[in-house]
Kinemage of the C-alpha trace (Angstrom):
@kinemage 1
@onewidth
@group {chain A} dominant
@subgroup {mainchain}
@vectorlist {calphas} color= white
{ca met a 1} P 0.000 0.000 -0.001
{ca asn a 2} L 1.129 3.570 -0.705
{ca leu a 3} L -0.251 6.940 0.329
{ca thr a 4} L -1.904 7.552 -3.028
{ca glu a 5} L -3.912 4.354 -2.580
{ca tyr a 6} L -4.659 5.280 1.019
{ca leu a 7} L -5.926 8.765 0.193
{ca ala a 8} L -8.080 7.448 -2.650
{ca ala a 9} L -9.836 5.157 -0.154
{ca glu a 10} L -10.005 7.325 2.970
{ca trp a 11} L -9.719 11.022 1.945
{ca arg a 12} L -12.838 11.503 -0.140
{ca pro a 13} L -15.208 14.383 -0.940
{ca ala a 14} L -18.700 14.268 0.557
{ca leu a 15} L -21.668 16.614 0.676
{ca gly a 16} L -23.632 16.501 3.911
{ca cys a 17} L -23.471 13.813 6.565
{ca thr a 18} L -22.212 10.544 5.095
{ca glu a 19} L -24.936 8.281 6.557
{ca pro a 20} L -28.005 10.037 5.042
{ca ala a 21} L -25.984 10.460 1.837
{ca ala a 22} L -25.383 6.686 1.801
{ca val a 23} L -29.089 6.040 2.417
{ca ala a 24} L -30.008 8.346 -0.469
{ca tyr a 25} L -27.378 6.672 -2.655
{ca ala a 26} L -28.889 3.238 -1.951
{ca ala a 27} L -32.410 4.514 -2.678
{ca cys a 28} L -31.240 6.073 -5.939
{ca leu a 29} L -29.580 2.820 -7.016
{ca ala a 30} L -32.710 0.822 -6.171
{ca ala a 31} L -35.058 3.244 -7.930
{ca gly a 32} L -32.900 3.080 -11.029
{ca gln a 33} L -33.570 -0.665 -11.267
{ca gly a 34} L -37.333 -0.148 -10.978
{ca gly a 35} L -37.949 2.496 -13.616
{ca gly a 36} L -40.547 5.226 -13.631
{ca glu a 37} L -42.030 7.197 -10.747
{ca pro a 38} L -41.382 5.707 -7.262
{ca arg a 39} L -44.484 4.455 -5.468
{ca leu a 40} L -43.088 2.889 -2.285
{ca val a 41} L -39.725 3.114 -0.515
{ca arg a 42} L -38.606 0.803 2.266
{ca val a 43} L -35.239 0.503 4.026
{ca val a 44} L -33.688 -1.642 6.733
{ca leu a 45} L -30.780 -0.013 8.590
{ca asp a 46} L -28.378 -1.029 11.308
{ca ala a 47} L -28.956 0.916 14.514
{ca arg a 48} L -25.861 3.106 14.204
{ca thr a 49} L -26.654 4.239 10.671
{ca tyr a 50} L -30.172 5.063 11.812
{ca lys a 51} L -28.720 6.943 14.774
{ca asn a 52} L -26.560 9.080 12.487
{ca cys a 53} L -29.494 9.859 10.168
{ca his a 54} L -31.958 10.695 12.923
{ca ala a 55} L -31.591 14.466 13.255
{ca val a 56} L -28.961 15.641 10.798
{ca gly a 57} L -29.526 18.313 8.145
{ca ile a 58} L -29.634 17.561 4.395
{ca pro a 59} L -27.873 20.021 2.053
{ca asn a 60} L -29.856 21.840 -0.650
{ca ser a 61} L -33.151 20.639 0.862
{ca glu a 62} L -34.558 23.850 2.359
{ca his a 63} L -33.519 22.687 5.849
{ca lys a 64} L -35.045 19.207 5.751
{ca thr a 65} L -33.623 16.693 8.224
{ca gly a 66} L -33.584 12.993 8.946
{ca val a 67} L -33.597 9.595 7.323
{ca leu a 68} L -37.101 9.646 5.798
{ca trp a 69} L -36.258 12.744 3.776
{ca ala a 70} L -32.944 11.183 2.744
{ca leu a 71} L -34.798 8.087 1.535
{ca ala a 72} L -37.503 9.982 -0.313
{ca leu a 73} L -34.999 12.273 -1.992
{ca gly a 74} L -32.714 9.421 -2.992
{ca ala a 75} L -35.631 7.631 -4.649
{ca val a 76} L -36.315 10.597 -6.949
{ca leu a 77} L -32.769 11.826 -7.630
{ca pro a 78} L -31.398 10.926 -11.067
{ca asp a 79} L -27.713 10.053 -10.730
{ca pro a 80} L -26.248 7.498 -8.297
{ca ala a 81} L -22.824 8.108 -9.850
{ca leu a 82} L -22.537 11.147 -7.550
{ca gly a 83} L -22.097 8.752 -4.616
{ca leu a 84} L -21.737 10.636 -1.330
{ca gln a 85} L -22.219 13.933 -3.190
{ca ile a 86} L -25.698 12.865 -4.292
{ca phe a 87} L -27.402 15.803 -2.575
{ca glu a 88} L -25.779 18.091 -5.150
{ca ser a 89} L -28.560 17.102 -7.550
{ca ile a 90} L -31.512 18.166 -5.349
{ca thr a 91} L -33.874 20.507 -7.211
{ca pro a 92} L -37.221 22.109 -6.273
{ca glu a 93} L -38.906 19.459 -8.426
{ca ala a 94} L -37.111 16.661 -6.539
{ca leu a 95} L -38.164 18.184 -3.207
{ca ala a 96} L -41.781 18.309 -4.367
{ca arg a 97} L -41.708 14.676 -5.581
{ca ala a 98} L -40.085 13.518 -2.324
{ca asn a 99} L -42.639 15.446 -0.309
{ca arg a 100} L -45.486 13.718 -2.151
{ca leu a 101} L -43.996 10.323 -1.230
{ca leu a 102} L -43.823 11.333 2.428
{ca glu a 103} L -47.326 12.796 2.484
{ca arg a 104} L -48.722 9.535 1.094
{ca gly a 105} L -46.965 7.564 3.821
{ca ala a 106} L -45.012 5.703 1.150
{ca val a 107} L -41.618 5.815 2.914
{ca his a 108} L -40.944 3.149 5.547
{ca leu a 109} L -38.034 2.367 7.866
{ca asp a 110} L -37.033 -0.631 9.967
{ca val a 111} L -33.979 -1.010 12.220
{ca asp a 112} L -32.133 -4.328 12.477
{ca ser a 113} L -30.487 -4.162 15.888
{ca thr a 114} L -28.594 -7.409 15.261
{ca arg a 115} L -26.384 -5.702 12.672
{ca thr a 116} L -23.116 -4.447 14.138
{ca asp a 117} L -21.652 -3.011 10.907
{ca leu a 118} L -23.071 -0.451 8.521
{ca phe a 119} L -26.049 -2.009 6.722
{ca ile a 120} L -28.494 -0.360 4.301
{ca asp a 121} L -31.022 -2.569 2.483
{ca cys a 122} L -33.309 -0.436 0.325
{ca ile a 123} L -36.249 -1.478 -1.844
{ca val a 124} L -38.011 0.973 -4.142
{ca ala a 125} L -41.209 -0.031 -5.947
{ca cys a 126} L -41.673 2.064 -9.080
{ca glu a 127} L -44.121 2.208 -11.963
{ca gly a 128} L -41.862 -0.013 -14.028
{ca gly a 129} L -40.813 -2.570 -11.420
{ca val a 130} L -39.064 -3.101 -8.103
{ca gly a 131} L -35.392 -2.372 -7.430
{ca arg a 132} L -33.220 -3.263 -4.470
{ca ala a 133} L -29.766 -2.096 -3.367
{ca val a 134} L -27.763 -3.326 -0.371
{ca leu a 135} L -24.746 -1.515 1.101
{ca glu a 136} L -22.582 -3.130 3.769
{ca gln a 137} L -19.623 -2.140 5.980
{ca glu a 138} L -18.716 1.046 4.069
{ca his a 139} L -20.883 3.918 2.870
{ca thr a 140} L -20.641 3.160 -0.851
{ca arg a 141} L -19.862 -0.575 -0.716
{ca leu a 142} L -22.622 -1.992 -2.911
{ca val a 143} L -22.883 -5.756 -2.340
{ca arg a 144} L -26.231 -6.530 -3.982
{ca leu a 145} L -28.352 -4.964 -6.713
{ca glu a 146} L -31.657 -6.414 -7.935
{ca ala a 147} L -34.312 -5.680 -10.541
{ca asp a 148} L -37.650 -7.437 -9.875
{ca gly a 149} L -35.869 -9.906 -7.608
{ca ile a 150} L -33.241 -10.832 -10.186
{ca pro a 151} L -29.609 -10.036 -9.276
{ca val a 152} L -27.908 -7.383 -11.379
{ca ala a 153} L -24.118 -7.267 -11.719
{ca val a 154} L -22.631 -4.924 -9.128
{ca pro a 155} L -20.641 -2.178 -10.900
{ca gly a 156} L -16.947 -2.920 -10.459
{ca gly a 157} L -17.580 -6.489 -9.348
{ca glu a 158} L -16.773 -8.199 -6.070
{ca ala a 159} L -13.133 -7.099 -6.105
{ca asp a 160} L -14.111 -3.431 -5.783
{ca ser a 161} L -16.614 -4.319 -3.054
{ca arg a 162} L -13.871 -5.961 -0.984
{ca glu a 163} L -11.392 -3.144 -1.598
{ca ala a 164} L -13.230 -0.617 0.572
{ca gly a 165} L -12.208 -2.115 3.912
{ca arg a 166} L -8.830 -3.479 2.872
{ca val a 167} L -6.877 -0.236 3.154
{ca arg a 168} L -8.301 0.554 6.582
{ca glu a 169} L -7.407 -2.901 7.828
{ca gln a 170} L -3.864 -2.570 6.490
{ca val a 171} L -3.368 0.788 8.193
{ca gly a 172} L -4.796 -0.564 11.435
{ca asn a 173} L -2.175 -3.301 11.471
{ca leu a 174} L 0.861 -1.015 11.047
{ca ser a 175} L 3.091 0.029 13.943
{ca leu a 176} L 3.537 3.679 14.877
{ca ala a 177} L 7.011 3.685 13.364
{ca glu a 178} L 5.612 2.264 10.122
{ca leu a 179} L 2.866 4.891 10.040
{ca val a 180} L 5.425 7.662 10.536
{ca ala a 181} L 7.533 6.235 7.721
{ca leu a 182} L 4.505 5.960 5.435
{ca ala a 183} L 3.553 9.594 6.105
{ca gly a 184} L 7.019 10.603 4.938
{ca thr a 185} L 6.508 9.127 1.458
{ca leu a 186} L 4.099 11.794 0.163
{ca ser a 187} L 4.239 12.364 -3.574
{ca glu a 188} L 3.416 15.760 -5.078
{ca gln a 189} L 0.068 14.330 -6.139
{ca asp a 190} L -0.600 13.261 -2.539
{ca arg a 191} L 0.334 16.705 -1.239
{ca ala a 192} L -2.007 18.362 -3.714
{ca arg a 193} L -4.848 16.101 -2.602
{ca leu a 194} L -4.214 16.924 1.061
{ca arg a 195} L -4.117 20.656 0.277
{ca glu a 196} L -7.401 20.352 -1.600
{ca gly a 197} L -9.023 18.744 1.421
{ca met a 198} L -7.639 21.333 3.832
{ca ala a 199} L -8.994 24.124 1.639
{ca leu a 200} L -12.467 22.556 1.374
{ca asn a 201} L -12.718 21.932 5.103
{ca leu a 202} L -11.378 25.327 6.134
{ca ala a 203} L -13.867 26.964 3.758
{ca met a 204} L -16.717 25.150 5.544
{ca ala a 205} L -15.401 26.240 8.941
{ca glu a 206} L -14.923 29.884 7.984
{ca arg a 207} L -18.292 30.115 6.260
{ca cys a 208} L -20.122 28.785 9.308
{ca val a 209} L -18.636 30.969 12.050
{ca asp a 210} L -21.906 32.891 12.170
{ca his a 211} L -23.754 29.684 13.117
{ca leu a 212} L -22.280 30.245 16.591
{ca pro a 213} L -22.884 33.218 18.920
{ca ser a 214} L -21.149 36.431 17.939
{ca gly a 215} L -17.583 36.549 19.223
{ca phe a 216} L -17.488 32.873 20.200
{ca val a 217} L -14.929 32.182 17.474
{ca pro a 218} L -12.202 34.802 17.963
{ca gly a 219} L -10.521 36.383 14.966
{ca val a 220} L -7.127 35.789 13.412
{ca gly a 221} L -4.384 36.607 15.895
{ca ala a 222} L -6.257 35.253 18.912
{ca asp a 223} L -4.876 32.484 21.119
{ca pro a 224} L -4.730 29.465 18.758
{ca trp a 225} L -5.667 27.103 21.609
{ca leu a 226} L -8.951 29.029 21.776
{ca arg a 227} L -9.544 29.935 18.132
{ca ile a 228} L -8.762 26.631 16.392
{ca pro a 229} L -11.081 24.298 18.383
{ca arg a 230} L -13.925 26.797 18.033
{ca leu a 231} L -13.354 27.180 14.310
{ca val a 232} L -13.448 23.389 14.004
{ca ser a 233} L -16.777 23.404 15.851
{ca ala a 234} L -18.145 25.967 13.388
{ca gly a 235} L -17.274 23.704 10.459
{ca val a 236} L -18.851 20.633 12.048
{ca leu a 237} L -21.932 22.632 13.062
{ca gly a 238} L -22.378 23.900 9.507
{ca arg a 239} L -22.050 20.424 8.049
{ca met a 240} L -24.499 18.922 10.542
{ca ser a 241} L -26.932 21.751 9.769
{ca gly a 242} L -26.888 20.864 6.074
{ca glu a 243} L -24.710 23.642 4.648
{ca pro a 244} L -24.351 22.881 0.912
{ca leu a 245} L -20.546 22.813 0.790
{ca thr a 246} L -18.519 19.743 -0.122
{ca val a 247} L -15.954 18.713 2.497
{ca met a 248} L -13.160 16.152 2.420
{ca ser a 249} L -14.166 13.198 4.564
{ca leu a 250} L -11.710 11.004 6.444
{ca ala a 251} L -12.271 7.343 7.331
{ca gly a 252} L -15.902 7.630 6.252
{ca ser a 253} L -16.655 10.808 8.205
{ca gly a 254} L -16.779 14.431 7.115
{ca asn a 255} L -16.596 15.502 10.751
{ca lys a 256} L -13.301 13.637 11.161
{ca gly a 257} L -11.994 15.261 7.994
{ca ile a 258} L -12.902 18.770 9.168
{ca thr a 259} L -11.587 18.199 12.683
{ca val a 260} L -8.210 16.802 11.641
{ca ser a 261} L -7.407 19.052 8.688
{ca val a 262} L -8.555 22.391 10.128
{ca ala a 263} L -6.737 21.753 13.412
{ca met a 264} L -3.509 20.495 11.842
{ca gly a 265} L -3.399 23.075 9.056
{ca leu a 266} L -4.052 26.128 11.211
{ca trp a 267} L -1.811 25.011 14.082
{ca gly a 268} L 1.034 24.230 11.681
{ca arg a 269} L 0.813 27.666 10.081
{ca gln a 270} L 0.503 29.376 13.464
{ca ala a 271} L 3.668 27.619 14.635
{ca gly a 272} L 5.545 28.665 11.495
{ca his a 273} L 6.072 25.241 9.967
{ca ser a 274} L 6.624 24.842 6.225
{ca asp a 275} L 3.809 23.598 4.020
{ca ala a 276} L 5.743 20.385 3.373
{ca arg a 277} L 6.093 19.727 7.100
{ca ile a 278} L 2.413 20.446 7.730
{ca glu a 279} L 1.391 18.085 4.931
{ca glu a 280} L 3.479 15.247 6.376
{ca ala a 281} L 2.026 15.824 9.853
{ca leu a 282} L -1.493 15.916 8.390
{ca ala a 283} L -0.850 12.649 6.548
{ca leu a 284} L 0.251 11.057 9.832
{ca ala a 285} L -2.793 12.457 11.649
{ca cys a 286} L -5.030 10.999 8.942
{ca leu a 287} L -3.343 7.606 9.203
{ca leu a 288} L -3.793 7.536 12.994
{ca thr a 289} L -7.432 8.543 12.607
{ca thr a 290} L -7.913 5.630 10.216
{ca ala a 291} L -6.040 3.225 12.518
{ca thr a 292} L -8.231 4.274 15.444
{ca thr a 293} L -11.394 4.022 13.338
{ca gln a 294} L -10.380 0.483 12.378
{ca lys a 295} L -10.300 -0.408 16.081
{ca leu a 296} L -13.558 1.404 16.928
{ca gly a 297} L -15.534 0.364 13.847
{ca thr a 298} L -16.753 2.525 10.945
{ca leu a 299} L -19.766 3.493 13.047
{ca ser a 300} L -19.122 3.307 16.760
{ca ala a 301} L -20.640 3.649 20.193
{ca val a 302} L -18.045 6.344 20.922
{ca cys a 303} L -17.664 9.688 19.172
{ca gly a 304} L -15.238 9.418 16.259
{ca ala a 305} L -14.718 13.169 15.823
{ca ser a 306} L -13.335 13.456 19.354
{ca asn a 307} L -11.726 10.046 19.866
{ca ala a 308} L -10.394 8.943 16.456
{ca ala a 309} L -9.788 12.410 14.983
{ca gly a 310} L -8.540 13.708 18.334
{ca ile a 311} L -5.979 10.907 18.580
{ca gly a 312} L -4.896 11.623 15.013
{ca ile a 313} L -4.403 15.308 15.821
{ca ala a 314} L -2.480 14.572 19.021
{ca val a 315} L -0.013 12.318 17.203
{ca gly a 316} L 0.287 14.770 14.303
{ca leu a 317} L 1.052 17.617 16.719
{ca val a 318} L 3.755 15.550 18.419
{ca his a 319} L 5.299 14.933 14.995
{ca leu a 320} L 5.190 18.667 14.217
{ca gly a 321} L 6.827 19.338 17.573
{ca gly a 322} L 9.748 17.032 16.803
{ca gly a 323} L 8.638 14.115 18.946
{ca gly a 324} L 9.135 10.483 18.024
{ca pro a 325} L 7.214 7.246 18.578
{ca ala a 326} L 7.796 7.306 22.360
{ca gln a 327} L 6.146 10.720 22.693
{ca met a 328} L 3.390 9.608 20.292
{ca asp a 329} L 2.673 6.670 22.596
{ca leu a 330} L 2.296 9.136 25.466
{ca ala a 331} L -0.047 11.338 23.427
{ca ile a 332} L -2.269 8.360 22.640
{ca his a 333} L -2.268 7.327 26.302
{ca asn a 334} L -3.305 10.856 27.286
{ca met a 335} L -6.191 10.843 24.813
{ca val a 336} L -7.427 7.343 25.642
{ca gly a 337} L -7.157 7.967 29.366
{ca asn a 338} L -9.112 11.202 28.993
{ca leu a 339} L -11.816 10.880 26.324
{ca ala a 340} L -12.650 7.150 26.276
{ca gly a 341} L -16.392 6.675 26.680
{ca leu a 342} L -17.504 9.951 25.105
{ca ile a 343} L -20.575 8.526 23.403
{ca cys a 344} L -21.917 8.886 19.885
{ca asp a 345} L -25.616 9.694 20.113
{ca gly a 346} L -26.061 10.257 16.417
{ca ala a 347} L -25.059 12.866 13.871
{ca lys a 348} L -26.515 16.252 14.774
{ca ile a 349} L -25.464 19.795 15.620
{ca gly a 350} L -24.221 18.679 19.056
{ca cys a 351} L -21.321 16.931 17.273
{ca ala a 352} L -19.774 20.402 16.980
{ca met a 353} L -19.167 20.551 20.723
{ca lys a 354} L -17.703 17.054 20.840
{ca ala a 355} L -15.297 17.862 18.006
{ca met a 356} L -14.227 21.018 19.835
{ca thr a 357} L -13.614 18.961 22.984
{ca gly a 358} L -11.498 16.496 20.989
{ca val a 359} L -9.283 19.236 19.544
{ca glu a 360} L -8.804 20.885 22.943
{ca ala a 361} L -7.895 17.522 24.467
{ca ala a 362} L -5.479 16.792 21.600
{ca phe a 363} L -3.606 20.064 22.186
{ca arg a 364} L -3.207 19.223 25.875
{ca ala a 365} L -2.277 15.585 25.191
{ca ala a 366} L 0.429 16.527 22.686
{ca thr a 367} L 1.880 19.308 24.839
{ca leu a 368} L 2.159 16.974 27.828
{ca ala a 369} L 3.611 14.183 25.702
{ca leu a 370} L 6.301 16.453 24.243
{ca ala a 371} L 7.208 17.333 27.842
{ca gly a 372} L 7.560 13.620 28.615
{ca phe a 373} L 4.308 13.230 30.539
{ca gly a 374} L 1.789 10.501 29.818
{ca ile a 375} L -0.874 8.579 31.706
{ca pro a 376} L 0.878 5.347 32.811
{ca ser a 377} L -0.092 1.878 31.660
{ca thr a 378} L -1.136 1.012 35.208
{ca asp a 379} L -4.110 3.367 34.834
{ca gly a 380} L -7.491 2.116 33.662
{ca ile a 381} L -7.625 1.026 30.024
{ca val a 382} L -4.278 2.585 29.048
{ca gly a 383} L -2.022 -0.001 27.390
{ca val a 384} L 1.681 -0.728 27.481
{ca asp a 385} L 2.127 1.352 24.314
{ca gly a 386} L 0.014 3.542 22.062
{ca leu a 387} L -1.296 0.769 19.830
{ca ala a 388} L -2.223 -1.328 22.878
{ca ser a 389} L -4.195 1.654 24.155
{ca leu a 390} L -6.025 1.809 20.809
{ca val a 391} L -6.833 -1.899 21.014
{ca asn a 392} L -8.241 -1.402 24.514
{ca leu a 393} L -10.273 1.584 23.339
{ca gly a 394} L -11.651 -0.590 20.551
{ca arg a 395} L -12.643 -3.292 23.027
{ca leu a 396} L -14.458 -0.717 25.123
{ca ala a 397} L -16.305 0.686 22.093
{ca gln a 398} L -17.217 -2.564 20.335
{ca val a 399} L -17.776 -4.899 23.286
{ca gly a 400} L -18.057 -2.968 26.521
{ca met a 401} L -20.417 -0.308 25.164
{ca ala a 402} L -22.568 -2.584 23.004
{ca gly a 403} L -25.521 -1.941 25.277
{ca ala a 404} L -25.087 1.819 25.051
{ca asp a 405} L -26.285 1.939 21.433
{ca ala a 406} L -29.495 0.105 22.312
{ca glu a 407} L -30.236 2.542 25.127
{ca ile a 408} L -29.394 5.554 22.949
{ca leu a 409} L -31.685 4.255 20.208
{ca asp a 410} L -34.519 3.684 22.703
{ca ile a 411} L -34.149 7.230 24.037
{ca met a 412} L -34.166 8.719 20.528
{ca gln a 413} L -37.197 6.708 19.432
{ca ala a 414} L -39.063 7.588 22.649
{ca lys a 415} L -38.593 11.262 21.834
{ca leu a 416} L -40.215 10.679 18.433
{ca asn a 417} L -43.195 9.045 20.133
């Protein structure tokens, strides 16, 4: 694996929250196999995908929110080739057609709580027939496509379907030293792709400052420890509100992409580092975010924007500060010993505060690590080294907190009732 391959898999443009975009993508694929005007839309989701679609804004939709709107819109949108940028194609006519589906009660949702990975099984009955599309594990990993119950060849074939998780698994199995070495192999093409993502994500953050109270995000020249986390929160808040700007997602999450790239880019410039040095540190931060996501799961019981992205930032900051693997271990220990257990209760505007918390914690963790201080392995779930701490964090998220998702889902559904 090289960084070009890694970035192609994990550093990808997305418009709006990735879970409702994936739901709309599946509905669009299914409707395309039916033909004609949609009459009925039905989806089965895993609980975590449902959780992340529950209250989040949809871009270009006149402030519509939630999974039913994502489904209805996907069923009437024309081009599944847009993938996670599918909401780019929303028009007033599409909104009106989707609204008619919802008013007729033709959009239905079920949650399969036995599914532990991302799962979207969508059926759309149209005038011309019935289509079905199934996504598993990753947001655009199409594993089954049907027209009137007959399987249709999946575009790209099974090899492309398996490719989605392969890169993440490879990164998750590398040592810290190997990840540092990999981050140092950036080609000019890789650097350009990272710069593109930083520019997209910073544009979202700067545009959305006015989503927060006046003066909450201080201007240029303010204390970077104060300004940068709050600017990150503005970007996440705008994205969760449905602002129609494309961002560069990381490890399947636009919030992770915003959090990592805005924090690393602005801190690196503030500290006077060269663009080349910032790009290498950002690459390392991205790799650590992916490695942590691989341990937590694509969708997790714990907040990825604070835990996975925060750990990525902390390690990237240590690298910028001249620290090596030993100090990176300490930074990971400081993050795991501090933020473990910060729950994910769905994608929504509150994610902005969790991302801000993750960036603030990452600054502290890195500063302490560079000074030689780290939470010792005798404490709690902290491991003997950084990767052991990540493994323990993964155990907590995937096994220890399995019941948390069920309770969160019950609370969210009770509020609907």
